[in-house]
N, C-alpha and C positions, 0 to 999 in steps of 0.2 A: 765563160763563154756562153752567151745567152742564146737560147733558141726557142722559138715557139712557133706553132703553126696554127694559123687561124682556120677555122672551119668555114661555115656559111655566114652570109651577112643578111641582115634584115633588108628586105626590098622596100624601097620607098621611105625608109627611115634614115635620117642622117645619123651616122655612127660617129661618135667622137672618138678618135684614135686614142688608144691608151698603150700600155706597156708592152714592150717586146724586148726589153733590155737583153742584150747579149743573148737573146734567144733567137737564133736564126731559124726560121721555119721554112721548110721546103714546100714547093707547090704540091708535092705528093701527100702532104699532111704530116710528114715526119719532121721533127725539129732537131737539128744538130745542137751542139752545145753553145751555151752562152759563155761565158767565162773569161778568165784572164787570157790574153793572147799568150800562146805558149812561149815560155821564156827559157833562154839558155842559161847555163851556169854562170855565176858571178863570183869573182874572187873577192877576198876580204879587202883588197886595196882598191876596189872599184869605187866610183864616186858615191860616198855614203849619203851626201846631202840630197841626192836625187834618187838613189836606189835604183837606177835604171837597169833593166835587164833586157838583153837582146831577144827579140821575138823569133827565136829559132826553134821550131818544133823538132823533137828528137825521134818521134815515131809518126808514121803516116797516119795511124789511127787517132793521133792526138790533134790533127790539123782541124782548124775551125772551118766549117763550110759556110759560105756567105751566099746563099741562093737568092735568086730573084723571087719576088713575091707578087706575082701578077694578080692574084685574087684578093689582095688587100684593098679595101675601099677607103682610101685616104680622102678625107673630106676637107682638104685645103687647110690653109693657115687659119688660125683663130686670132685675128688681130684685135688689138685694143682691149684685151680682157684684163681685168684686174682681180687679183686674188682677194675675194671678199667672203669671209665666213668659212666654215668648215663643212663643205659638202663632200664628205668622204664616202667610203664604200657602203653600199646598202647590204647589210648582213645582220645576223643576230648579234645584238650588242648587249644582251642581258647580263653578260659576265664582265662588262666593262664599267669601271668606276668613273664617276665624273671627277676628273682631276683638274678642271679648268681653273680652280681657285687654289689648288695645292701646289707647293713647290715640288719640282721633279727631283726625286732622290733615288739613289741606287740601293737603298736599304741600310746604308751606313750612317744616314742622317745628313750626309753631305749632298749638296745640289748636284744633280746629274743632268747633262745637257740634252740627252737624246730620248729619254723615256722615264716614266715613273718606276717605282721600285718593283712592280709586278712583272716587268718585261722579262722574257725568258733568258736574255743574255746576262742578267744581273743575279741569277739564282746560284747559290752555293750548292754544288752537287757533289761535294767531297764524300758525302755519306749516301748518295743515291745508289740504288741496286744496279749491279752489272746485268746487262741484257743476257738472256738465255742463249742467244746466238753470238755472243761476243767472240768467243774463241774461233768460231767458224768464220766470222767476218774478217778477223785479223789474219787467220790462216789464208783466206782467199786473197787478201790484199798482198800478203807476202808472196804467194804463188804467182800473182800477176806482175810482180816486180817491185812492190813497195811504193814508197813515195815517188813522185815524178823527179825529173832532173837527175837521172842516174841514181835513184833511191837515196837522195840526200835531203834531209830535213832542213831546208834553207829558208831564209827570210827575204821577202820583197819589201823594199822601203819606198816604193814609188807612188803610192796612193796619197792624194792630197785632200784635205778638208778645209774649205774656205768658209769665212764667216761674213754674213751680210747684216747690215743694220737698216733702219728705216730710210736712210738716204741712198742706199744702193739701188742703181737703176735696174729695172726688170726688162728682159727682152723676150720677144716671141721667137720661136724657132720654127724652121721648116722641117717637117717630119720626113725622115728617110725610110728606107725599107726595113730598118732595124727598129721601127716603132710599130707596136702591135696593139690592136684594139680587141677587147676593152681593157687589157692589162695596164696600159700606160696612160699617163695623164698629160693632156695637151693644154698646159697653162704657161704663163710667162715665168721666166726663171730669173732670179736675181744674179747679176754677173758682177762681182766685185772687181774694181780696178786693180790691175797688176796681178791678177790671179793666174792660175795655170791648171791644165788638165793632168790626169795621171800620166806620168812618164814624159811630160812635155815641159818646155820652158814657159810657154804661154797657152793661149786658148786654141791654137791651131793644132789639129790632129795630124801631124806630119809623119809620124812613125807607123801609122796604120795599126796601132795597138787598140786596147779597149777604150782608152781615152775617156775614162770616167770623169764627169764633172760633178763634184759633191759640194753643196753649199748649205751650211747651217744658218738658218734665220731665226735666232732666239726671240726676237721681238714678235714674230708671227707664230712661234712655236711650231715651226715647220723645218723639215729636212728635205732638201731637193737633191735627188740622185739621178743622174742621167748616164746612160751607156752610149758610147760612141758619139760624143759631142764634138763639134768642129766649128769654131768661130773664126771667120776670116773677114776682117773689116766689118762691113754692114751685114754680112751674110752669116746667119747662125743656123746650122743644120744639126739635127740631133736624132738619136735613136730613142729607145725607151726611157721615159721619165717617170720616176716613182716619187710621189710627194708624201712624206710621212708626217703625221700629226704627233709631235713630241710630247704632247700633254696626255696622250692616250696609251693605255695598255691594250694592245690588240688581242682579239680572241685567237684561238688556235688556227683559224683559217687566214690569219693575217689580213692582207688587203683583199683577199679573195682566193678561194681554193682553185687550183689549176692555173693560177695567175703568176706571172713572173714579176720581177722588179728590175732594178739595175744589176742585180745578181740573179743567176739562174734559179737558185733555190727559193726566190721570192723574199729573201731577207733584206733588211736595211744593211748597208755596208759600214757606215761610219761608227755605229756603236760596237762593232766587232773588231775594229782596228785598235792596236795598242800604240801608245805614243812614247817618244823619248822622255817627255816630262813625267809620265807615269812610271817608267822604268827607273828614272833618276830618283824619284820619290820613294822607290822601294816597294811599290804595290800596284798591281793591276786588278781592278775590282769588277771585272766582267769577263765573259767568254770571248774567245778569239776566233777569227775567220780562218778556215783553211781550205785548200783546193787539191784536187787530184786529177790525173790524166783521165780523159773520157773513157778510155778502154779499161779503166780500173774501177769504174763506178757502175753499180748494178744497172742493167739495161732498163731504161724507161720506167724508173721506180723512185719514189721518194717516201720519206717518213716525216712526221711532225717533229719540230714546228715548221719544216719546209712546206711550201704551198705549190711547189712546181719542180719539175725535173726536165731533162733534155733527152736527146736521142743518143744516150750513152750505150756502150756495147759490152760492159763487164758481165761477169758470170752471175748466176743466180744467187751465189753466196757473197758476192762483192758488196762493199759498203754502198748503201743507197744514198741518194741526194738527201741532205739534211741530217745525216747521221751525226751523233754526238760522241766524240772521243774524249777520254779523260786519261791524263798521264797517271800511271800507277803510283799509288801512295808510297810504295817501297823503292821508288827510283832513287838512286844515290845522288842527290843534288850536289853534294860536295865534289863530285867528279867533273862538273861542268866548269868551263874555263874562266868564268868571271861572275860577278854578282848580277850583272845585267841579265845574263842567261838564266841565273837562278830565279830572278824575279819573274821572268816569263814562265819558267817551269812551274813555279808555285801557283801561278794563275791557271796553268793547264791542269794542275791537280785539284784546284778548288772549284773552278768554273768550267773547265774543259774547253773544247774547240768544236765548232759546228762546220760541217762541210757545206760550202756555199756556191761553188763554181767549179768549172773544169779548167785545167791548166797544169803547168809544170812546177812552179815554185810553191812549196807547201803552205808557208805561213805568211800572213800579210800584216805589215805595220804601216803606220802613217809616216809620211815624209816629215823631216825635221825643219823644213824651210820656214815654218811659222811657229815653231815651238821654242821655248826658252832653252831647254836642254838639247844637245845634239848627239846624234848616234855615234859619231867618231869618238873612240875611246870608251864608249858605253856598251855597245853591242854591235857585233859584226854579222854579216849575212850567214856565216857558217858556224856561229857560236853555239848553235843547237844541233849541229850535224850529228852528234852522238846519239840523238834520239831515234830509235828504230820503231817500226810499226809495232813490234812485239812489246814495246814499253808502254803501249796504250791499251785501254779496254773500252768497250762500247757500253754506254749507259742505256738503261732500259728505254725503249722507244715504242712508237705506235706500230700498228700493223702496216705492212707495206701498202702503198697507194700507187696504182698504175697511172702513168702519165697519159693524159688524154688531150691536153691543151684546151679543154673546154672551160675557159675562164669566164666567170659570170660575176661582174661587179659593175657599179656605176662609177665611171671615171670622175675624178675631181673636176669641178667646173668653177670658173671664176665669176 
């Protein structure tokens, strides 16, 4: 659930709107959470191909607030723009390799679609030190109630990743109140024919969920991720759009410090989703995305590699936005119900999982609509339900960073 609150705007300067993904910002300056629409329990015999979860919040404190944003200065639609060149964020790039002529690999020598090998989500952390405050954070999460959804470590299979090529038409969108500047990018988005949003059959956001639109454009080396997209006929309305350069290893401030993306932590979404094809192949070679209820996330605080947090209300010892959990090496994998569950668990031991958003269903996988392997018979929503918060430890992280929503970056221009 994304939330961001914009401060003051430059007078007399045309401000190009940028990100506000799932960051709902309140006129008072406080931003509620961005995140997955709170989702209710899903039984194993639910529709696995869509992984749909009813958006039923279980606690009042977990509800997403969608405030009006009267002080945002939306500078109209940006028509007839064409993505030309890489005008990305203005920031210190001294630690970024030039990978424009290198194949993107995840460190295994195999081509990786979303980033070069140095990206944080491809790092093997099986031997990384445990954080000094690990036991305190885990205890605080237990005291607050553990995972969301009745303390069940459940999997959401509703997120979709579409693929565009050079022939895919691009469409300009009308910015909604869920678009924030300068966090978000106001450029045309490739919209593949026959695609769909998260949790939907098509491009219409009919269920009032997060409605993420995620499109990977390998020919551009770009990943387009939008929060709260809604396409109805000729009308395309959208919230925060974050465009990622997949040829680039971003620095620790990502697209910009205090800046959101289509996820409230400021992360890309697609690289942290695991797929049926990966599980069927027996190995997931990257970290995984996880979410927690807003009242179990440390109040208005994040740690690296996150670049943003929200108006969370957890205790001072609760997990902060961006926290990196790792499944304990001594967890008895043989007790899990099937090999699919063990494949995911091994990835959680080797790469861990990053807290990315607020919501109820802990773990997120990619839908199997466009994968060769299918989830049915491979992995069910509750096949990892045996994993308790005490089975995880916190990996060493940065000092806590207070949320200010003072995002400073140059939005992508076409």
